[in-house]
Phi, psi and omega in degrees: 000133181282151178279134180270126178276129182256352178253138179220145176263114178271131178244125180288127180287344181280312186241350178085001179293139179241143181217133174276130182230151172266127185278142174288147179260347185247007180200153174278151175248105184271342181227146177212124178267123178298131180295331185274300185260354177067013176291144179266115180273141178231153179303145175286158179304129179097346179259152184269341184202173181293333178291323179288333179273318191235001181265164177279343180230135176291161184293157183310314180299323178292321176300327181276357180083017179255170172284145174276176186308314184264355185267000000 
């Protein structure tokens, strides 16, 4: 069984600011406010959450090979 990574670095596409965040294991995160420029990030089309769109690590359900909440 593979180990699930719970930390992901989200990078804002607007200003380039990066922040390490711990991903929830029991819910999808559809919105994320950039700490630097305050833009509200939403998943890109085809992605289930902000971690899959802007993070260095996909969300836990995707890592496990399952569908995420909205997928």
